[in-house]
N, C-alpha and C positions, 0 to 999 in steps of 0.2 A: 639386493636391489635397493637403490637410494630411495629414501622416503620423499614423497612429493611435499613441497612447501610453497604455498601460494601458486598453484599451477595455472591459475587463470590470469596471472600477471606476466607479461613478456620479460620484464626485468625488475626484480625485487632486491633492493639493497637495504640492509638493516644494521644500524649501529656501527657504520663503517668509519674507521679512523685510519688515516695514512700519515706517516711522518717521514721526512727526509733529514737524516742526521739529527734526530731527536727534535726537529722542528715540525709541528703539526702543519700539514698541508690541507687535509680534509678532516673535519671534526664531527663525529656522531651523525653521519649521513643516513637518513631514512628516505628511500626513494622508491616509487612505484611507477613504472611506465606500462600502460595497458597495451595489449596487442592491437595491431592494425592502425597505428598512428604514425604521423611524421612529427617527431619531437625535436625541439632545439634545446641545447644547453647553453645558456648565456651567462656572462658575468664579467667583471673587470679583469685587468691584467693580474695574474697571480692568484686567481680565484680557485684554481685547482680543477678546471674543466677537463683538460687532457688527462690529468692524473686520475680523475674519476673514471673515465673510460678505461684507462689502463688497469685500474684496480678491479673493475668489473670483469675484464678479460683475463685477469690473473697475471698481467705483465708486470705489476708491482705488487708487493706483499703488504697487506694492511696490518696495522697493529692490532686491530680488533674489528669485529663485525663479520658479516657473511653476505654472499651474493647468490641469488637463485635466478635461473633463466627458465621460464616455463615450468617452474617448480623444482628444477634439478640443479645441482652444482654445474658450473660452466664446463668442467672437465668431462662431464657426461654428454654434453651437447655441442662439442667443438664444431662438428660439421654443420650445425644449424646456425652458426654465427659467422659473419663476415666482418672484416675490419679494414678500413682505409686510413692509414696514418697520415700525419701532416707531411706535405710534400717535401719540406726541407729536411725531414728525418731520414729520407731514402737516399741511398748511394746510387745516384743516377749514372755514375761511370761504370757500374757493374756491367760486364760484357753479356748482355742478353738482348734478344729482340722483343718487340712488343708482343708478338704471339706467344713467345715462351714465358713472358711475365704473366700473361693471362692464364696460361696452362698451370702456372704455379698455384693458382687458386683451386686446382683439382688434386693437388698432391695428397691432401687428407683422404681422398677417396681412392687414389691410385696406390698409395704407398710409395716410399722412396725408391724401391727397387724395381718398380713396374714402369715400363715405358708407355707414354700416352698412345692410345689407339686412334683410329680414324674418327670414331664417334666423339672422342674427347677433343680432338682438334676441331671438329665441326661445332662443338659447343663453344669452344674458345672463339671461333670466328663469328658465331652468332652473337656472342657477348660484345665483340668488337663492333659488329654492325649496329648494335643498340646504342653505342656511344659515338658512332660515326668515325671509327678508326680502322675499318676493315682494310683500307688501302695502305695502312702502315704496318701490317702484321710482320713484315720482314725487316723493318727498320730498327736499328739499335736504339735503345731507350735514351742513350746519351745525345741523340740527334733530335729529340723532341722539344717542342716549346713547353712552357709551363702548363698551359691548358691541355695540351696533348698528353703530357705526363699524368695529369689528374684524371683524364678520361681513361687512360690505360689502367690505372689502379682501380677505378670504379668498375671497369670491365672485369678485372680480376675478382672483384667482390661479387659481381652479378653472376659469373659463371658458376659460383658455388651454389646458387639457388638456395641461399640461406633464408631462414625465417626471420632473423634479426640482424640488421646491418648497423654498424657503428662507423661513422665518418668523422674524422677530426679536421675541421675547417676545410672542407672540400672546395669552397668557393673563394678561398683566400688567394689573391694574386692572379685571378683569371679575369678575362675580359667579360663584358656584359653578355655577349652572345654565348660564350661557354657557360657562364653562370646560369643563364636561362635554360640551356640544354641540360645541365646537371639537375636543376630543380625539376624539370619535366620528367627526367628519368627516375628521380627519387619518388616523386608523386605517383608515378606509374607502379613502382614497387609497393608503395603503401596501398594503392587501389587494388593491387593483386593480393592483398591480405597480409603483406609482410610488415614488420615493425622497423622503422627507420629512425635512428638517433643520430643527431648531427651537432657537433660543437660548432657554434655559429658566432660571428663577430659583428654583423651588421644589424643593429637594432631596428633600423627603418624598414627592413624587409621581413622581420619576424612574423608579423600578423598576416602577411601575404603568402609566405612560404609554408608555414607550419600550423598545425592544429593542436599541438601539445607543447607546453613550455616548462622548462626547469630553470629557475634563477638561482645562481650559486655564487657564494663568496665565502669559500671554505666551509660554510654550512649551507644547508638548503634554505633559501630565503622564501621561496614559494614554488609550487608545482601544480600543474593542472591544465585545463583547457586554456588556450591562448587568450580567449575572450575574457577569462576570469583573472588570469595571472598578470597579463600585460597592462599594469596600471602604474600611474605615476608614483604612488606610495611604494610599491614593490621595487620600482626602478631606483628610487632614492635609497631604499634600504640596501639594495645590492651594490649600487655604484657610488653612493655618497657624493663627494665633491666632483667626481668625474662626470656627473650628470650634466654639468654645464657644457660638456663637449657634445652631448647628444642633442640638445635643443629641446624645445617643449614637446610634450607628448601629443598635443593637439596638432602641431605642425607635422609630426611624424605620421600620425594617422591620416592626415590629409594627403600626404605624399604617397601613402600606401595604395591609393586608388589609381595612381599614375604608373606608367611603365617604369620598370627599374632602370636606373641610370648607372653607367660605369663610374667607378671611383666615388661612391657616396661619401659625402663630407662628414658623415657621422659614424664611420667605421671605427670600431673599437677593437684593437688587436688583443690577442690573448697569449699568455705563456703556455 
């Protein structure tokens, strides 16, 4: 039996370094995300945000370091973890219906040679209802809009009933209504006791959407409760000269009290 290491932490990363073709992308990452929070990972282009999630999930191999989820290696808790990749990384021409894509979230429980039963299809439909896509269950995914595609993959994550959810820019390229619906869904998951980790690109909505924040630029700049980490000093350390695109922190905080608007002028895309 694997030895528990930091079992009280949802995601524990220690001394993690990742390189692509001998070029460091992440350097000496130490990260702790507590259970039951909705956490954002933010940083400038090329900061390594997506790479960090992939390294945690074992989708890329680190040069050094280790990861523990609820005290155990990720391989021991695959069924407890759900992942929503960036939408542009998915082959949307794959011949599958919306319902079948959501059922794929249960393959870890079914096994590849077992066919879904009625109860599994009922779970998939319930997940689709959560994201407002129940009427599209029989539609090919190639016929969906960008927002509908994102909702479908979130439903695939929800059907797993995982304790830890990773989402890579789930609000990128969706309209304001879809973004609000996604945020409501994710907050409901957090309120149900799950841990939600989101790569996010809109700094103006960070303090409104999240309660835990990780600022990254190849190294960890700061991490902790949003109220402590979201400071002008940390923003400058993470974004440097790009901070001019963000505007003043005071203006951002003032806007955070107003309803979110589509197409925020301060969006900062990530690789």
